[in-house]
TORDREN-165521 format. One record per atom (N, C-alpha, C, O): residue number from 0; residue in one letter; atom name; x, y, z. Coordinates in nm, 4 decimals. Each point is the difference from the previous one (the first is absolute). Layout:
residues N
+-----+-----+------+----------+----------+----------+
:   n : res : atom :        u :        v :        w :
+-----+-----+------+----------+----------+----------+
: NUM :   A :   CA :        X :        Y :        Z :
...
+-----+-----+------+----------+----------+----------+
***
This chain:
residues 68
+-----+-----+------+----------+----------+----------+
:   n : res : atom :        u :        v :        w :
+-----+-----+------+----------+----------+----------+
:   0 :   X :    N :  -3.0948 :   0.8513 :   0.3828 :
:   0 :   X :   CA :  -0.0572 :  -0.1313 :   0.0403 :
:   0 :   X :    C :   0.0148 :  -0.0147 :   0.1522 :
:   0 :   X :    O :  -0.0829 :  -0.0664 :   0.0622 :
:   1 :   X :    N :   0.1840 :   0.1251 :  -0.0015 :
:   1 :   X :   CA :   0.0380 :   0.0001 :   0.1374 :
:   1 :   X :    C :  -0.1258 :   0.0543 :   0.0801 :
:   1 :   X :    O :  -0.0495 :  -0.0590 :   0.0959 :
:   2 :   X :    N :   0.0080 :   0.1701 :  -0.1441 :
:   2 :   X :   CA :  -0.1255 :   0.0866 :   0.0776 :
:   2 :   X :    C :  -0.1307 :  -0.0744 :  -0.0265 :
:   2 :   X :    O :  -0.0899 :   0.0074 :   0.0838 :
:   3 :   X :    N :   0.0760 :  -0.0708 :  -0.1831 :
:   3 :   X :   CA :  -0.1171 :  -0.0800 :  -0.0260 :
:   3 :   X :    C :   0.0033 :  -0.1230 :   0.1171 :
:   3 :   X :    O :  -0.0983 :  -0.0245 :   0.0699 :
:   4 :   X :    N :   0.2075 :  -0.0380 :  -0.0609 :
:   4 :   X :   CA :   0.0118 :  -0.1291 :   0.0775 :
:   4 :   X :    C :  -0.0051 :   0.0552 :   0.1504 :
:   4 :   X :    O :  -0.0528 :  -0.0726 :   0.0841 :
:   5 :   X :    N :   0.1018 :   0.1902 :  -0.0475 :
:   5 :   X :   CA :  -0.0210 :   0.0668 :   0.1226 :
:   5 :   X :    C :  -0.1381 :   0.0045 :   0.0345 :
:   5 :   X :    O :  -0.0441 :  -0.0514 :   0.1028 :
:   6 :   X :    N :  -0.0344 :   0.1203 :  -0.1987 :
:   6 :   X :   CA :  -0.1505 :   0.0250 :   0.0219 :
:   6 :   X :    C :  -0.0576 :  -0.1355 :   0.0187 :
:   6 :   X :    O :  -0.0920 :   0.0035 :   0.0817 :
:   7 :   X :    N :   0.1153 :  -0.1232 :  -0.1307 :
:   7 :   X :   CA :  -0.0494 :  -0.1140 :   0.0053 :
:   7 :   X :    C :   0.0265 :  -0.0464 :   0.1306 :
:   7 :   X :    O :  -0.0987 :  -0.0459 :   0.0576 :
:   8 :   X :    N :   0.2054 :   0.0453 :   0.0048 :
:   8 :   X :   CA :   0.0554 :  -0.0236 :   0.1190 :
:   8 :   X :    C :  -0.0645 :   0.0506 :   0.1132 :
:   8 :   X :    O :  -0.0225 :  -0.0631 :   0.1032 :
:   9 :   X :    N :  -0.0137 :   0.2092 :  -0.1326 :
:   9 :   X :   CA :  -0.0795 :   0.0746 :   0.1045 :
:   9 :   X :    C :  -0.1571 :  -0.0144 :   0.0020 :
:   9 :   X :    O :  -0.0612 :   0.0369 :   0.1002 :
:  10 :   X :    N :   0.0042 :  -0.0822 :  -0.1931 :
:  10 :   X :   CA :  -0.1444 :  -0.0147 :  -0.0332 :
:  10 :   X :    C :  -0.0533 :  -0.0961 :   0.0967 :
:  10 :   X :    O :   0.0289 :  -0.1194 :  -0.0084 :
:  11 :   X :    N :  -0.1177 :   0.1733 :   0.1147 :
:  11 :   X :   CA :  -0.0460 :  -0.0690 :   0.0834 :
:  11 :   X :    C :   0.1049 :  -0.0554 :   0.1136 :
:  11 :   X :    O :  -0.0260 :  -0.0944 :   0.0746 :
:  12 :   X :    N :   0.1355 :   0.1605 :  -0.0740 :
:  12 :   X :   CA :   0.1222 :  -0.0368 :   0.0934 :
:  12 :   X :    C :   0.0586 :   0.1263 :   0.0488 :
:  12 :   X :    O :   0.1230 :   0.0052 :  -0.0030 :
:  13 :   X :    N :  -0.1858 :   0.0961 :   0.0467 :
:  13 :   X :   CA :   0.0476 :   0.1061 :   0.0363 :
:  13 :   X :    C :   0.1071 :  -0.0020 :   0.1161 :
:  13 :   X :    O :   0.0899 :   0.0831 :   0.0126 :
:  14 :   X :    N :  -0.1137 :  -0.1926 :   0.0714 :
:  14 :   X :   CA :   0.1071 :  -0.0064 :   0.1130 :
:  14 :   X :    C :   0.1260 :  -0.0908 :  -0.0216 :
:  14 :   X :    O :   0.0897 :  -0.0169 :   0.0826 :
:  15 :   X :    N :  -0.0981 :  -0.0399 :  -0.2100 :
:  15 :   X :   CA :   0.1039 :  -0.0747 :  -0.0535 :
:  15 :   X :    C :   0.0263 :  -0.1437 :   0.0440 :
:  15 :   X :    O :   0.0970 :  -0.0680 :  -0.0335 :
:  16 :   X :    N :  -0.1910 :   0.0339 :   0.1082 :
:  16 :   X :   CA :   0.0182 :  -0.1395 :   0.0704 :
:  16 :   X :    C :  -0.0234 :  -0.1381 :  -0.0833 :
:  16 :   X :    O :   0.0567 :  -0.1085 :   0.0124 :
:  17 :   X :    N :  -0.1729 :   0.1550 :  -0.1130 :
:  17 :   X :   CA :  -0.0219 :  -0.1306 :  -0.0773 :
:  17 :   X :    C :   0.1159 :  -0.0026 :  -0.1144 :
:  17 :   X :    O :   0.0740 :   0.0930 :  -0.0322 :
:  18 :   X :    N :  -0.0790 :  -0.2330 :  -0.0234 :
:  18 :   X :   CA :   0.1093 :  -0.0169 :  -0.0871 :
:  18 :   X :    C :  -0.0047 :   0.0925 :  -0.1348 :
:  18 :   X :    O :  -0.1027 :   0.0417 :  -0.0534 :
:  19 :   X :    N :   0.2315 :  -0.0200 :   0.0123 :
:  19 :   X :   CA :   0.0096 :   0.1056 :  -0.1083 :
:  19 :   X :    C :  -0.0113 :  -0.0943 :  -0.1423 :
:  19 :   X :    O :   0.0823 :  -0.0804 :  -0.0438 :
:  20 :   X :    N :  -0.2074 :   0.1180 :  -0.0088 :
:  20 :   X :   CA :  -0.0297 :  -0.0773 :  -0.1352 :
:  20 :   X :    C :   0.1246 :   0.0071 :  -0.0946 :
:  20 :   X :    O :   0.0406 :  -0.1015 :  -0.0567 :
:  21 :   X :    N :   0.0155 :   0.2162 :   0.0418 :
:  21 :   X :   CA :   0.0956 :   0.0163 :  -0.1133 :
:  21 :   X :    C :   0.1304 :  -0.1094 :   0.0224 :
:  21 :   X :    O :   0.0927 :  -0.0098 :  -0.0804 :
:  22 :   X :    N :  -0.1044 :  -0.0654 :   0.1988 :
:  22 :   X :   CA :   0.0995 :  -0.1029 :   0.0052 :
:  22 :   X :    C :   0.0114 :  -0.1234 :  -0.1093 :
:  22 :   X :    O :   0.0931 :  -0.0762 :  -0.0260 :
:  23 :   X :    N :  -0.2192 :   0.0878 :  -0.0241 :
:  23 :   X :   CA :  -0.0193 :  -0.1086 :  -0.1100 :
:  23 :   X :    C :   0.0410 :   0.0620 :  -0.1353 :
:  23 :   X :    O :  -0.0155 :  -0.0751 :  -0.0964 :
:  24 :   X :    N :   0.0613 :   0.1888 :   0.0731 :
:  24 :   X :   CA :   0.0410 :   0.0547 :  -0.1107 :
:  24 :   X :    C :   0.1461 :   0.0026 :  -0.0104 :
:  24 :   X :    O :   0.0668 :   0.0747 :   0.0715 :
:  25 :   X :    N :  -0.0137 :  -0.1551 :  -0.1597 :
:  25 :   X :   CA :   0.1406 :  -0.0128 :  -0.0206 :
:  25 :   X :    C :   0.0553 :  -0.0079 :  -0.1166 :
:  25 :   X :    O :  -0.0662 :  -0.0467 :  -0.0926 :
:  26 :   X :    N :   0.1852 :   0.0856 :   0.0738 :
:  26 :   X :   CA :   0.0762 :   0.0119 :  -0.1281 :
:  26 :   X :    C :   0.0258 :  -0.1357 :  -0.0689 :
:  26 :   X :    O :   0.0491 :  -0.0955 :   0.0602 :
:  27 :   X :    N :  -0.0860 :   0.0927 :  -0.1933 :
:  27 :   X :   CA :  -0.0059 :  -0.1329 :  -0.0643 :
:  27 :   X :    C :   0.1398 :  -0.0685 :   0.0147 :
:  27 :   X :    O :   0.0154 :  -0.1185 :   0.0296 :
:  28 :   X :    N :   0.0915 :   0.2149 :  -0.0560 :
:  28 :   X :   CA :   0.1263 :  -0.0647 :  -0.0114 :
:  28 :   X :    C :   0.0646 :  -0.0503 :   0.1460 :
:  28 :   X :    O :   0.0698 :  -0.1004 :   0.0139 :
:  29 :   X :    N :  -0.1049 :   0.1831 :   0.0797 :
:  29 :   X :   CA :   0.0586 :  -0.0329 :   0.1321 :
:  29 :   X :    C :  -0.0739 :  -0.0771 :   0.0941 :
:  29 :   X :    O :   0.0525 :  -0.0589 :   0.0946 :
:  30 :   X :    N :  -0.2055 :   0.0590 :  -0.1268 :
:  30 :   X :   CA :  -0.0849 :  -0.0679 :   0.0869 :
:  30 :   X :    C :  -0.0379 :   0.0649 :   0.1347 :
:  30 :   X :    O :  -0.0614 :  -0.0557 :   0.0910 :
:  31 :   X :    N :   0.1130 :   0.1964 :  -0.0931 :
:  31 :   X :   CA :   0.0052 :   0.0759 :   0.1453 :
:  31 :   X :    C :  -0.0689 :   0.1249 :  -0.0313 :
:  31 :   X :    O :  -0.0035 :   0.0517 :  -0.1117 :
:  32 :   X :    N :  -0.0568 :  -0.0019 :   0.2290 :
:  32 :   X :   CA :  -0.0513 :   0.1479 :  -0.0257 :
:  32 :   X :    C :   0.0961 :   0.0926 :  -0.0264 :
:  32 :   X :    O :   0.1162 :  -0.0353 :   0.0199 :
:  33 :   X :    N :  -0.1365 :   0.1436 :  -0.0592 :
:  33 :   X :   CA :   0.1076 :   0.1292 :  -0.0052 :
:  33 :   X :    C :   0.0421 :   0.0486 :   0.1288 :
:  33 :   X :    O :  -0.0708 :  -0.0122 :   0.1000 :
:  34 :   X :    N :   0.1952 :   0.0725 :  -0.0995 :
:  34 :   X :   CA :   0.0448 :   0.0608 :   0.1085 :
:  34 :   X :    C :  -0.1026 :   0.0874 :   0.0670 :
:  34 :   X :    O :  -0.0039 :   0.0001 :   0.1230 :
:  35 :   X :    N :  -0.0819 :   0.0764 :  -0.1944 :
:  35 :   X :   CA :  -0.0857 :   0.0924 :   0.0513 :
:  35 :   X :    C :  -0.1097 :  -0.0764 :   0.1047 :
:  35 :   X :    O :  -0.0534 :   0.0587 :   0.0941 :
:  36 :   X :    N :   0.0352 :  -0.1708 :  -0.1215 :
:  36 :   X :   CA :  -0.0711 :  -0.1018 :   0.0898 :
:  36 :   X :    C :   0.0446 :   0.0076 :   0.1244 :
:  36 :   X :    O :  -0.0770 :   0.0399 :   0.0873 :
:  37 :   X :    N :   0.1958 :  -0.0729 :  -0.0590 :
:  37 :   X :   CA :   0.0804 :  -0.0222 :   0.1133 :
:  37 :   X :    C :  -0.0161 :   0.1471 :   0.0828 :
:  37 :   X :    O :  -0.0205 :   0.0061 :   0.1212 :
:  38 :   X :    N :   0.0329 :   0.1012 :  -0.2034 :
:  38 :   X :   CA :   0.0160 :   0.1282 :   0.0693 :
:  38 :   X :    C :  -0.1323 :   0.0391 :   0.0491 :
:  38 :   X :    O :  -0.0094 :   0.0595 :   0.1074 :
:  39 :   X :    N :  -0.1121 :  -0.0936 :  -0.1905 :
:  39 :   X :   CA :  -0.1198 :   0.0302 :   0.0547 :
:  39 :   X :    C :  -0.0478 :  -0.0799 :   0.1151 :
:  39 :   X :    O :  -0.0762 :   0.0471 :   0.0844 :
:  40 :   X :    N :   0.1229 :  -0.1720 :  -0.0815 :
:  40 :   X :   CA :  -0.0228 :  -0.0792 :   0.1230 :
:  40 :   X :    C :   0.0542 :   0.0420 :   0.1123 :
:  40 :   X :    O :  -0.0543 :  -0.0317 :   0.1058 :
:  41 :   X :    N :   0.1594 :   0.1029 :  -0.1058 :
:  41 :   X :   CA :   0.0783 :   0.0448 :   0.1261 :
:  41 :   X :    C :  -0.0303 :   0.1422 :   0.0236 :
:  41 :   X :    O :   0.0643 :   0.0607 :   0.0857 :
:  42 :   X :    N :  -0.1621 :   0.0014 :  -0.1582 :
:  42 :   X :   CA :  -0.0461 :   0.1264 :   0.0247 :
:  42 :   X :    C :  -0.1175 :  -0.0049 :   0.0756 :
:  42 :   X :    O :  -0.0564 :  -0.1085 :   0.0138 :
:  43 :   X :    N :   0.0053 :   0.2231 :   0.0439 :
:  43 :   X :   CA :  -0.1348 :   0.0064 :   0.0719 :
:  43 :   X :    C :  -0.1241 :  -0.0053 :  -0.1199 :
:  43 :   X :    O :   0.0291 :   0.0605 :  -0.1032 :
:  44 :   X :    N :  -0.1332 :  -0.1116 :   0.1057 :
:  44 :   X :   CA :  -0.0390 :  -0.0709 :   0.1419 :
:  44 :   X :    C :   0.0451 :  -0.1468 :   0.0113 :
:  44 :   X :    O :  -0.0281 :  -0.0606 :   0.1034 :
:  45 :   X :    N :   0.0963 :  -0.0013 :  -0.2024 :
:  45 :   X :   CA :   0.0135 :  -0.1250 :  -0.0117 :
:  45 :   X :    C :   0.1083 :  -0.0421 :   0.1185 :
:  45 :   X :    O :  -0.0219 :  -0.0862 :   0.0850 :
:  46 :   X :    N :   0.1317 :   0.1573 :  -0.0958 :
:  46 :   X :   CA :   0.1016 :  -0.0282 :   0.1104 :
:  46 :   X :    C :   0.0301 :  -0.1460 :   0.0385 :
:  46 :   X :    O :  -0.0170 :  -0.0446 :   0.1135 :
:  47 :   X :    N :   0.0628 :  -0.0250 :  -0.2174 :
:  47 :   X :   CA :   0.0402 :  -0.1471 :   0.0305 :
:  47 :   X :    C :   0.1245 :  -0.0167 :   0.0674 :
:  47 :   X :    O :   0.0924 :   0.0704 :  -0.0407 :
:  48 :   X :    N :  -0.0707 :  -0.1473 :   0.1333 :
:  48 :   X :   CA :   0.1243 :  -0.0336 :   0.0830 :
:  48 :   X :    C :   0.1290 :  -0.0315 :  -0.0917 :
:  48 :   X :    O :  -0.0117 :  -0.0551 :  -0.1094 :
:  49 :   X :    N :   0.1289 :   0.0928 :   0.1605 :
:  49 :   X :   CA :   0.1299 :  -0.0281 :  -0.0506 :
:  49 :   X :    C :   0.0008 :  -0.1586 :  -0.0608 :
:  49 :   X :    O :   0.0487 :  -0.0226 :  -0.1107 :
:  50 :   X :    N :  -0.1012 :  -0.0731 :   0.1854 :
:  50 :   X :   CA :   0.0002 :  -0.1387 :  -0.0319 :
:  50 :   X :    C :  -0.0941 :  -0.0443 :  -0.1125 :
:  50 :   X :    O :   0.0063 :  -0.1128 :  -0.0488 :
:  51 :   X :    N :  -0.1011 :   0.2142 :   0.0065 :
:  51 :   X :   CA :  -0.0925 :  -0.0329 :  -0.0928 :
:  51 :   X :    C :   0.0672 :  -0.0350 :  -0.1566 :
:  51 :   X :    O :   0.1041 :   0.0489 :  -0.0439 :
:  52 :   X :    N :  -0.1782 :  -0.1300 :  -0.0144 :
:  52 :   X :   CA :   0.0425 :  -0.0103 :  -0.1476 :
:  52 :   X :    C :  -0.1254 :   0.0065 :  -0.0818 :
:  52 :   X :    O :  -0.1122 :  -0.0031 :   0.0507 :
:  53 :   X :    N :   0.1363 :   0.0124 :  -0.1838 :
:  53 :   X :   CA :  -0.1174 :   0.0279 :  -0.0863 :
:  53 :   X :    C :  -0.0606 :  -0.1286 :  -0.0151 :
:  53 :   X :    O :  -0.1175 :   0.0020 :  -0.0368 :
:  54 :   X :    N :   0.1781 :  -0.1294 :   0.0596 :
:  54 :   X :   CA :  -0.0662 :  -0.1365 :   0.0078 :
:  54 :   X :    C :  -0.0926 :   0.0003 :   0.0911 :
:  54 :   X :    O :  -0.1101 :  -0.0500 :  -0.0228 :
:  55 :   X :    N :   0.1414 :   0.1069 :   0.1406 :
:  55 :   X :   CA :  -0.1051 :  -0.0143 :   0.1227 :
:  55 :   X :    C :  -0.1268 :   0.0810 :  -0.0368 :
:  55 :   X :    O :  -0.1138 :  -0.0357 :   0.0304 :
:  56 :   X :    N :   0.1429 :   0.1419 :  -0.0951 :
:  56 :   X :   CA :  -0.1198 :   0.0830 :  -0.0523 :
:  56 :   X :    C :  -0.0862 :  -0.1031 :  -0.0910 :
:  56 :   X :    O :  -0.1161 :  -0.0313 :   0.0260 :
:  57 :   X :    N :   0.1835 :  -0.0120 :  -0.1261 :
:  57 :   X :   CA :  -0.0629 :  -0.0712 :  -0.1179 :
:  57 :   X :    C :  -0.0749 :  -0.1223 :   0.0850 :
:  57 :   X :    O :  -0.1117 :  -0.0315 :  -0.0411 :
:  58 :   X :    N :   0.1569 :  -0.0293 :   0.1394 :
:  58 :   X :   CA :  -0.0811 :  -0.1142 :   0.0669 :
:  58 :   X :    C :  -0.1055 :   0.0651 :   0.0663 :
:  58 :   X :    O :  -0.1082 :  -0.0583 :   0.0074 :
:  59 :   X :    N :   0.1228 :   0.1729 :   0.0432 :
:  59 :   X :   CA :  -0.1189 :   0.0627 :   0.0757 :
:  59 :   X :    C :  -0.1051 :   0.0547 :  -0.0952 :
:  59 :   X :    O :  -0.1141 :   0.0175 :   0.0428 :
:  60 :   X :    N :   0.1411 :   0.0075 :  -0.1545 :
:  60 :   X :   CA :  -0.0959 :   0.0450 :  -0.1054 :
:  60 :   X :    C :  -0.0771 :  -0.1216 :  -0.0392 :
:  60 :   X :    O :  -0.1230 :   0.0045 :  -0.0029 :
:  61 :   X :    N :   0.1895 :  -0.1139 :  -0.0277 :
:  61 :   X :   CA :  -0.0579 :  -0.1169 :  -0.0487 :
:  61 :   X :    C :  -0.1022 :  -0.0775 :   0.1177 :
:  61 :   X :    O :  -0.1041 :  -0.0610 :  -0.0244 :
:  62 :   X :    N :   0.1635 :   0.0819 :   0.1493 :
:  62 :   X :   CA :  -0.0826 :  -0.0588 :   0.1149 :
:  62 :   X :    C :  -0.1302 :   0.0890 :   0.0330 :
:  62 :   X :    O :  -0.1005 :  -0.0507 :   0.0498 :
:  63 :   X :    N :   0.1085 :   0.1608 :  -0.0755 :
:  63 :   X :   CA :  -0.1076 :   0.0901 :   0.0238 :
:  63 :   X :    C :  -0.1045 :   0.0142 :  -0.1167 :
:  63 :   X :    O :  -0.1216 :   0.0046 :   0.0182 :
:  64 :   X :    N :   0.1802 :   0.0015 :  -0.1324 :
:  64 :   X :   CA :  -0.0946 :   0.0318 :  -0.1217 :
:  64 :   X :    C :  -0.0137 :  -0.1232 :  -0.1071 :
:  64 :   X :    O :  -0.0821 :   0.0032 :  -0.0917 :
:  65 :   X :    N :   0.1583 :  -0.0954 :   0.1107 :
:  65 :   X :   CA :   0.0119 :  -0.1286 :  -0.0780 :
:  65 :   X :    C :  -0.1273 :  -0.0869 :  -0.0332 :
:  65 :   X :    O :  -0.0123 :  -0.0680 :  -0.1018 :
:  66 :   X :    N :  -0.0774 :   0.0799 :   0.1996 :
:  66 :   X :   CA :  -0.1233 :  -0.0848 :  -0.0087 :
:  66 :   X :    C :  -0.1303 :   0.0903 :  -0.0357 :
:  66 :   X :    O :  -0.1107 :  -0.0505 :  -0.0190 :
:  67 :   X :    N :   0.1357 :   0.1845 :   0.0123 :
:  67 :   X :   CA :  -0.1171 :   0.0746 :  -0.0209 :
:  67 :   X :    C :  -0.0301 :  -0.0038 :  -0.1565 :
:  67 :   X :    O :  -0.0984 :   0.0585 :  -0.0454 :
+-----+-----+------+----------+----------+----------+
***
């Protein structure tokens, strides 16, 4: 599943600046993305800053794609 979600994040987002769509994919029990999501977010091309949180990414996803 990790590779599929990575491909979704990269689709039309080769430079990594757009919000990562996989931020809305969460574990039912924890209501959080998997650890692999944070690893991906901090790797190239996404390279999110140290003070970044997955909640920030979710807000960005909903702000950008919520009304489409």
